[in-house]
N, C-alpha and C positions, 0 to 999 in steps of 0.2 A: 755921703757922696760929695758933699760940699767941699771938703778938703782932700780931694783925690784928683789924680790925673790919669788920662787914658794912655795905655801903652799897647802897642801892636805885637801880636804873637805870630810868628811864622813857624809852621811845623811841617815836617816831611811826613805826609800821610802814607807814603809807601813803606815807612818804617815805624809808624805809630798809629794808634787807633783814633780815627777822626772823632769818635764819640767822646773821647777824653777832652778834646778841644771844645766841642760843642757844650759840654757839661759846665765848663767854667766861664764861658763867654759872658761878659758883662758883670762878672763877680768882682769883688773888691778884695785886695790882698795887702798885707803889711809890707811885703818886700818882694823883690824879684826871686829871692831864694824860696819864698813860700809858694810862688807860682811854680817853680821848677819841681818842688816836692810833690805837687799834684801828679806829675808825670813819672816819678820814680826813675827807673832805668832809661825810659824814653826821653828824659830831659836833655840828653845830648843831641836830640833831634829838634830842639826848640831854640828859636832866636827871639829875644825880647828887644824891641826897639821903641824909643820914644817916637811919638807921632811925627815930629818934624824930621827925625832921622829916617823914618820909613819913607816919607814923601821924597826926601832928598835922594835916597837910594833908588826909588822908582824913577824919578825924573832924570837921574844921571845914568839910568839903565845899568845899575850895578847888580840888580837882581835879575839874572839872566833868564831863568826859567821858573815859572810858577806852576808848571804842569802837575807836579805831585805835591804842591804846597797847599796848606790850609792857612788862611789869613783870618785872624780874629782879633778881638780886643778884650782887655780886662782893665780894671782900675787899680791904681796903686795909691795908697794913702801917702800924703805928702809928709 
């Protein structure tokens, strides 16, 4: 965990299973592609953001509705 960074996952739970998101929360991955592999076909419903990009998007109100969204995090090796 020492050489990893946190990234935020946004997922549309109206189109994906929330349990998939919960299962990988706080896990460490080699790459963003490895994260997406965990979701298979549902990977198109996933957005991966660096923490600062997520904060900027929220502060700039670019993320309009989080009603059907799941927000979580995983770690990426540097």
